[in-house]
N, C-alpha and C positions, 0 to 999 in steps of 0.2 A: 151158654151159661154167663159169659161176660157181655156187658153192654157199654157202649160209649167209651168213657175214660176209665172204666173200672179195671182193676187188676186183681190177681189172686196172690195172696201172701200166705206164708207158713205161720202157723201158731207154734208156740214153744213146746207144747205137750202133745203126745200121742199121734204125731204126724198129721194133725188136723189142719185144714185150710180155711181161709176166710176171704170173702170178696169185699173189696174196699174201693171207694172212689176218692182219690186224693184231692179232688176239687172240693169235696165236702169236709171230710175228716178221716183220719185213720186212728186205730186204737193205739194206746200208749202204755207206758209202764204202769200207769195208775190202775188200769184194768187188771193187769197181771198180778199186781200186789193185792188188790182187793179179792181176786179169785183165790189167792193163796191164803189170805187172812181169814176169810169168812168161815165160821163153823158150819160144816155141812155134813149130813148123815144120810146113809142109804134110806130110801123111802121118802125123803123130804119133798114137800111141795113148795116150790120156790117162785118168786116173782122178781124180775129185774125191771125196775122203774126207769124208763128212758134207755132202752137197750141199744139204740143206735145200730151199729153193724152186727149186733148179736154176739159180740166177743165174750161177754161175761157168761151167758148161757153155755157157749161152747167150752170155755175154760172150766166152768164148774162141772160140766158133764165129763170133761177129761179127768177131773179129780175123782168124782164118784158118778159112775154111769147110772146107777139105779136111783134116779131122781126124775121129777117132772118139773119143767121150768116153763113159765110164761114170760116172754120178753115183750114188754109193752113199749110201743114207739108211736109217736104222733104223726110223723111224716111218712106219707104213703110210699114215696120213692125209696126211702130207707128201709121200710118194712119189706118191700119186695126184694131188695138186695140181701137183707138178713135172712129172709126165707130161703133164698137160693143157697146161701152158705150152709144152712141147716141141712138142706137136701143133698148138697155136695158131700157132706160128711156122714150121711146116712143116719142122722140123729132125729128124724121126724117123730119117732115114738117117744122121745124124751123132751123135745123142745118145741114149743109153739110160739111163733112170733105173731103178735097181734097188734093191729092198729088201734090206738086209743090214747086218751088224755090222762096224764098222771093225776090231775085234779079230781077225776071221777073214778079212779082205779078201783077203790073198794066197792063202790056201788056197781061197777061193771063186772068185776071178777068175783065178787063175793066176800063179805066181811067175815073175818075170823077163820078163814079156811086154809091158811098157809103157815108153814113152819119157818120160812126164811124169806126175807126181802133184802135184796141188794140194790145198790144204786151208786153210780158214778155221775152225779148230777152236774149241771152247769155251775161253774165256780164264781163267775162274776155277778155280784149283786145287781138287782134291778136298778137302773138309773146310773150305773157307774161305768166309766170308760166308753170307748168307741165300740159300737155294735156293728158286726159284719153286715155288709150289704146282701150277702147270701143268706136267705131265710133258714136253710138247713144248718149252715155253720153257726148262725146266730143263736138258734135254739139249743145247739149243743154246748155253746160256750157261755152264754149269758142267760140270766133269768128273765127271758122275754115271754115265755109261755107258762112257766110255773116257777114258784119260789122254793127256797130250801124248806120253808115251813110246810108247804104243800106236800113235798116228798115225804117228810117225816110223819106228818099227820096221816097221810094215806097208807104209809107202811104200817103204822100202828093199827089202823082199822083192818088191814088185810090179815094181820097176824092173829094166830090163836094165842091163848094164854101161855106164856113162857116161850112164845115164838121169838125169833131173833131178827134184828135188822143190822146189816153191815154196810158201812158207808166209807167212801174215800173222798177227801176234800182238802182244801187249803187250810193251814193252821190259823190264818187270820180270821176264819169263820168259826173257830172252835167254840167260843162262848155262845154264839147263836145256835150251834149244833146241840150243845149240852142242854141249854135252856129249853130248846124246842123239843128235844127228846123227852126230858122229864115232864114237860107240860103235856105231852101226848102219852104219858104212862109207859114210855120206853126208858128203862133205867140203864144208863151207861155202865157197862161191865168190863170191857177191854178196850185199851187205847194204846196205839203205837205211833210214834213219830218217825217219819222217814227223812233222812238227811242225804243230800247228794254226795257229800264227802265230809270227813272229819274236819271240824273247824268252821263249817258253814251252818247257817240256821236251817231248821227243817223246812221242807217245801211241800210236804204232804202229811196228812194225819189219817190214820185208819182207826175207825171206832165201831164197836159193836154193842148193841143194847138188847135187853131182854124185856119183853112186855110184862108188866107187873112184877118185875124182878126186885130183889132186895138191894139196898144201897151198899154196893161193894165193888168199887171201881179198881181194876188192876191196870197199872201202867207197865206195859211190856218193855223189854230192852229195846233201845233204839235200833233202827235198821239203817245201815249205811249202804248206799248203792255202790259207791266206789271206795276202795281202800286207799288208792292213789290214782291220779289221773290216768284214765284209760284201762284201769284194772279193777274189775268188779270185786266186791267183798265176798268172803266165803259164804255169807248168808245169802247173797244174791245168786251166787253160783248154785247153791242148793235149790233155790226157788226155780231158776231157769232149768236146772237138771231134773226137776220133777221129783225131788226126794220125798215129798209128802203126798204123792198120788196114791190112790188106792191100788193095791196089788192085783185086785180082780177088776177086769174091764172087758 
């Protein structure tokens, strides 16, 4: 099941496991927060754009099992690893990990056929900062293979009318996110800033938009990861503890 430098790690919900290669990347708090934030309903058809290790499909299935998720990933080696994680957890009836390019997602998977699109895309804009010499790591961290606008445009094309897109990103890209969403007929509806601790600036933003939705943006209460150094906030303890998981699984 494991190959080379891979390791098997615990996910926070339902005793699920995930295979990861630390030489490439490992999932972070960002994915957990997005999985908790996204509005998901039984029966939803979901796409994860840039699924990487497959952590988002696994966590979303942990929340609501009665869904169907396609995790789209461009790197064949990472696709193989994510597929093994799905098999390890016995979720092959619910999750399909597929090799593909985000920039052609809608034409490859079908326009207008999905209820929810999620994405934890590369944060670093094209042309900024030092790009990793590892192609897999570079694609995960920097906009070398697709841009933020590609992710949002393809998400809009994948969604049915009133379908939802949920995204996690850095606050410094918020203007780009909002402008691109509205340009693609994805109306921002819910937004939440994530702060490492009281007194610090937010370092993450969670945002959800609805295709062809009305103009009505709700700013949710801030989420603090720590209430004091080394001690998680009560809100984070609830997320880690799975308070919002479906009772039926």
